[in-house]
Backbone bond lengths (Angstrom), bond angles and torsions (degrees), N, CA, C in turn:
res aa  C-N    CA-C-N  psi(-1)  N-CA   C-N-CA  omega(-1)  CA-C   N-CA-C  phi
1 M - - - 1.447 - - 1.530 107.67 -
2 S 1.302 114.87 132.54 1.464 119.35 -178.26 1.533 109.92 -72.28
3 P 1.323 116.55 151.88 1.472 119.48 177.56 1.528 112.88 -58.25
4 S 1.333 117.07 -36.48 1.472 118.69 -179.70 1.523 111.37 -68.24
5 L 1.314 117.52 -37.04 1.468 120.80 177.45 1.521 110.13 -67.80
6 L 1.310 116.58 -42.29 1.462 121.05 178.09 1.530 110.70 -61.57
7 R 1.314 116.39 -45.07 1.468 121.13 178.25 1.524 110.73 -62.04
8 Q 1.321 116.44 -44.26 1.461 120.94 -179.18 1.529 110.69 -62.42
9 L 1.320 117.29 -40.29 1.458 121.11 177.99 1.522 111.23 -61.36
10 W 1.342 117.69 -47.32 1.467 120.12 -177.74 1.521 112.48 -70.77
11 V 1.310 117.84 -33.67 1.469 119.71 174.64 1.526 109.40 -62.87
12 M 1.331 116.18 -42.17 1.458 120.42 179.00 1.529 110.82 -64.18
13 I 1.330 117.10 -43.78 1.472 120.82 179.07 1.522 110.47 -60.67
14 E 1.326 116.44 -45.35 1.458 119.86 -178.06 1.522 113.29 -70.64
15 S 1.318 117.70 -23.34 1.461 120.12 179.53 1.534 112.51 -91.64
16 T 1.329 116.67 -7.66 1.466 121.15 178.67 1.523 109.24 -80.59
17 Q 1.313 116.14 138.96 1.460 120.65 178.78 1.527 109.74 -59.39
18 A 1.330 115.35 136.20 1.461 121.81 -174.50 1.527 112.57 -57.66
19 H 1.316 117.48 -39.27 1.462 119.42 -176.40 1.530 111.67 -62.35
20 I 1.314 117.68 -30.67 1.464 120.58 177.63 1.525 109.74 -67.25
21 L 1.329 116.57 -44.98 1.458 120.75 -178.91 1.517 112.25 -67.18
22 L 1.330 117.04 -27.13 1.456 120.68 -176.55 1.532 113.94 -90.57
23 K 1.325 117.57 -24.97 1.464 119.14 -173.80 1.526 113.37 -84.00
24 L 1.330 118.10 -22.69 1.461 121.42 -176.37 1.525 111.12 -83.68
25 D 1.335 116.57 145.22 1.468 118.77 172.44 1.525 108.13 -72.20
26 D 1.320 116.84 171.62 1.465 120.81 -172.83 1.527 113.10 -57.01
27 A 1.325 116.78 -50.33 1.470 120.31 -177.83 1.529 111.04 -63.05
28 S 1.323 116.73 -41.91 1.464 120.64 179.63 1.524 111.25 -66.76
29 L 1.327 116.82 -36.58 1.465 120.60 178.75 1.532 110.43 -65.31
30 V 1.313 116.71 -44.10 1.468 120.18 177.90 1.523 109.96 -59.69
31 Q 1.329 117.11 -47.32 1.461 121.07 -179.25 1.522 111.69 -64.53
32 W 1.324 116.68 -40.87 1.462 120.42 -179.24 1.533 110.68 -64.21
33 L 1.336 116.41 -44.99 1.460 120.28 179.43 1.526 111.05 -64.67
34 L 1.329 117.23 -40.95 1.464 120.41 176.84 1.529 111.38 -61.01
35 K 1.317 115.58 -42.42 1.462 119.91 179.85 1.528 110.90 -62.92
36 Q 1.329 115.85 -45.32 1.464 119.95 179.83 1.528 111.18 -62.73
37 L 1.315 116.24 -43.68 1.458 120.80 180.00 1.525 110.81 -65.67
38 N 1.315 116.36 -39.98 1.465 121.04 -179.64 1.531 111.64 -66.18
39 Q 1.325 117.41 -27.52 1.459 120.63 176.66 1.526 110.94 -71.33
40 E 1.322 116.71 -31.58 1.461 120.95 -179.66 1.520 111.50 -84.36
41 R 1.307 115.99 -30.71 1.466 121.41 -173.08 1.518 107.61 -150.72
42 S 1.290 116.98 120.94 1.458 120.85 -178.92 1.530 110.13 -66.10
43 L 1.320 115.18 121.18 1.459 120.56 -178.60 1.518 110.27 -102.34
44 D 1.330 116.01 138.97 1.462 118.38 174.15 1.535 108.87 -84.79
45 Y 1.323 116.04 174.79 1.466 121.56 -174.51 1.529 111.55 -57.68
46 Q 1.325 116.60 -43.48 1.461 120.74 -178.64 1.526 111.09 -65.62
47 E 1.321 117.59 -41.91 1.463 121.13 178.61 1.521 111.05 -63.83
48 V 1.329 117.11 -39.43 1.465 120.52 178.01 1.524 109.88 -59.53
49 A 1.321 117.15 -44.61 1.468 121.02 -179.60 1.527 111.06 -64.41
50 V 1.321 117.30 -44.53 1.468 121.23 -179.06 1.528 110.76 -65.73
51 V 1.318 116.60 -46.70 1.466 120.62 -179.38 1.524 110.29 -65.11
52 S 1.312 117.60 -40.74 1.459 121.57 178.50 1.529 110.88 -59.34
53 N 1.315 116.83 -47.87 1.468 120.60 178.14 1.517 111.43 -62.80
54 Y 1.319 116.47 -39.97 1.461 120.78 179.23 1.531 110.55 -63.07
55 I 1.325 116.73 -47.82 1.470 120.45 179.96 1.523 110.13 -60.42
56 Q 1.329 116.86 -44.85 1.468 120.64 179.73 1.524 111.30 -58.76
57 S 1.318 116.54 -37.20 1.466 119.74 -179.42 1.532 112.21 -75.96
58 R 1.331 117.15 -13.10 1.468 121.20 -177.47 1.534 113.02 -116.05
59 I 1.317 117.41 13.26 1.478 121.27 -178.23 1.528 111.32 -54.84
60 S 1.317 117.66 -46.06 1.471 120.16 -178.61 1.522 111.26 -61.61
61 L 1.313 117.00 -42.97 1.464 121.00 178.61 1.528 111.00 -64.24
62 I 1.319 116.77 -43.20 1.467 120.95 179.07 1.520 110.30 -59.96
63 R 1.312 116.92 -45.25 1.470 120.72 -179.71 1.536 111.43 -68.04
64 D 1.324 116.83 -39.88 1.467 120.05 177.89 1.521 111.20 -61.18
65 L 1.327 116.73 -45.05 1.466 120.45 179.01 1.524 111.15 -64.06
66 A 1.322 117.29 -40.70 1.462 120.94 179.07 1.531 110.71 -65.76
67 Y 1.312 115.58 -41.04 1.465 120.43 -178.73 1.544 111.47 -64.17
68 E 1.334 116.56 -34.97 1.460 120.72 -178.80 1.527 113.35 -73.42
69 R 1.336 117.19 -15.64 1.472 119.30 -179.62 1.488 112.15 -77.44
């Protein structure tokens, strides 16, 4: 994953309202974040797979950050 894509993902996560990040189950949260990111930047198949795996591995961190807001 490129540094710019990683940065864009975290900026998007931090700018998303906390209640959205907290109300979705894990699979729905991954899909929702992918959809939002894909609207900002067209992702190819390989990028979707990499970003999806990355988000899944960071679900706890994403929820913790949202909960603290």
